[in-house]
PLY file of the C-alpha trace (Angstrom):
ply
format ascii 1.0
element vertex 140
property float x
property float y
property float z
element edge 139
property int vertex1
property int vertex2
end_header
-10.24 21.49 -3.82
-11.51 18.32 -5.44
-11.26 15.30 -3.19
-9.28 13.38 -5.81
-6.65 16.12 -5.62
-6.12 15.83 -1.88
-2.45 15.22 -1.06
-3.35 12.32 1.26
-5.25 10.58 -1.54
-2.25 11.00 -3.82
0.03 9.68 -1.08
-2.11 6.58 -0.55
-2.25 5.84 -4.27
1.50 6.35 -4.66
2.33 4.12 -1.67
0.19 1.35 -3.13
1.49 1.88 -6.68
5.06 1.31 -5.46
4.15 -2.20 -4.38
4.88 -4.79 -7.05
5.50 -7.93 -5.01
3.67 -9.22 -1.96
1.11 -6.47 -2.41
-1.24 -7.95 0.21
1.56 -7.99 2.79
2.50 -4.41 1.96
-1.13 -3.34 2.32
-1.34 -4.90 5.77
1.87 -3.15 6.85
0.33 0.20 5.89
-2.78 -0.67 7.91
-0.78 -1.72 10.95
1.23 1.50 10.91
-1.88 3.63 10.50
-3.79 1.72 13.18
-1.02 2.36 15.70
-1.29 6.12 15.22
-5.09 6.28 15.18
-5.46 3.98 18.22
-3.12 6.24 20.19
-5.65 9.07 19.65
-9.13 7.49 19.60
-8.48 4.15 21.24
-9.02 0.64 19.95
-12.82 0.84 19.86
-12.65 4.13 17.98
-10.29 2.71 15.38
-12.38 -0.45 15.04
-15.51 1.62 14.39
-13.73 3.65 11.71
-12.27 0.55 10.09
-15.55 -1.41 10.06
-17.39 1.57 8.56
-14.70 1.97 5.89
-14.92 -1.71 4.92
-18.71 -1.51 4.80
-18.65 1.54 2.52
-15.92 0.09 0.27
-17.64 -3.29 -0.20
-20.04 -1.81 -2.77
-17.05 -1.26 -5.08
-15.00 -4.27 -3.94
-17.39 -7.00 -2.74
-14.42 -9.29 -1.99
-13.56 -7.27 1.11
-14.26 -9.07 4.38
-17.83 -9.22 5.68
-16.61 -9.61 9.25
-13.61 -7.31 9.10
-12.20 -7.53 12.62
-11.38 -10.52 14.80
-11.65 -10.17 18.56
-7.85 -10.35 19.03
-5.95 -7.17 18.20
-2.83 -9.10 17.14
-4.83 -10.59 14.24
-6.67 -7.35 13.45
-6.13 -7.47 9.68
-6.17 -11.25 9.11
-9.51 -11.17 7.30
-8.42 -8.25 5.14
-5.25 -10.09 4.15
-7.25 -13.23 3.42
-9.60 -11.23 1.20
-6.59 -9.91 -0.76
-5.02 -13.31 -1.31
-5.83 -14.75 -4.70
-6.54 -11.32 -6.18
-4.29 -9.72 -8.74
-1.80 -7.11 -7.48
-3.77 -4.44 -9.36
-7.01 -5.43 -7.61
-5.31 -5.40 -4.21
-3.77 -1.98 -4.87
-7.10 -0.53 -5.99
-9.15 -2.08 -3.17
-6.67 -1.09 -0.49
-6.33 2.44 -1.86
-10.10 2.87 -1.76
-10.28 1.42 1.74
-7.53 3.71 3.07
-9.00 6.75 1.32
-12.44 5.96 2.74
-11.09 5.67 6.28
-9.04 8.86 6.01
-12.02 10.73 4.50
-14.19 9.70 7.44
-11.52 10.69 9.93
-10.79 13.99 8.14
-14.48 14.90 8.33
-14.27 14.43 12.11
-10.88 15.93 12.97
-9.85 18.01 9.96
-7.47 17.69 7.05
-4.38 18.98 8.82
-4.65 16.54 11.70
-5.26 13.51 9.46
-2.27 14.56 7.37
-0.18 14.69 10.54
-1.36 11.21 11.51
-0.43 9.86 8.07
2.93 11.58 8.28
3.65 9.89 11.60
2.33 6.52 10.44
4.13 6.33 7.13
7.04 8.75 7.47
5.75 10.77 4.53
5.73 14.48 3.95
2.26 15.75 3.10
1.70 19.38 2.09
-0.99 21.04 4.17
-3.46 23.71 3.06
-0.87 26.50 3.30
1.74 24.64 1.29
3.92 23.82 4.29
4.81 20.20 4.86
4.52 18.09 7.95
7.78 16.35 8.63
8.29 13.31 10.78
11.04 14.57 13.07
0 1
1 2
2 3
3 4
4 5
5 6
6 7
7 8
8 9
9 10
10 11
11 12
12 13
13 14
14 15
15 16
16 17
17 18
18 19
19 20
20 21
21 22
22 23
23 24
24 25
25 26
26 27
27 28
28 29
29 30
30 31
31 32
32 33
33 34
34 35
35 36
36 37
37 38
38 39
39 40
40 41
41 42
42 43
43 44
44 45
45 46
46 47
47 48
48 49
49 50
50 51
51 52
52 53
53 54
54 55
55 56
56 57
57 58
58 59
59 60
60 61
61 62
62 63
63 64
64 65
65 66
66 67
67 68
68 69
69 70
70 71
71 72
72 73
73 74
74 75
75 76
76 77
77 78
78 79
79 80
80 81
81 82
82 83
83 84
84 85
85 86
86 87
87 88
88 89
89 90
90 91
91 92
92 93
93 94
94 95
95 96
96 97
97 98
98 99
99 100
100 101
101 102
102 103
103 104
104 105
105 106
106 107
107 108
108 109
109 110
110 111
111 112
112 113
113 114
114 115
115 116
116 117
117 118
118 119
119 120
120 121
121 122
122 123
123 124
124 125
125 126
126 127
127 128
128 129
129 130
130 131
131 132
132 133
133 134
134 135
135 136
136 137
137 138
138 139
């Protein structure tokens, strides 16, 4: 399966494409929801490492992403990301955030597997994502 055909990539792109107003705010909401789920599994330091690596890898395509992506206080975790999105067009924010989310989920999928990352996304965003066998994970 081509990586661009992965259901989670399609989900991320569709969630971002739905955003027409306050795109930066919507992007941060997605991050906060995802962070909650990932932190519950790998802890805050684990999430921070994944996030920082994702920003680093995505900066080659979107140099406007933060250079110091995480503040020391968890309650302001995505302040720099939001600041980097402000002043950009909605299209740029959607594209940058999609790449950033895809990069993070690709890293995590390589560590824990496609089915588990799909389950995490399902819990975070209340979405149904088909797994390899065609069955869907449902947030029940």
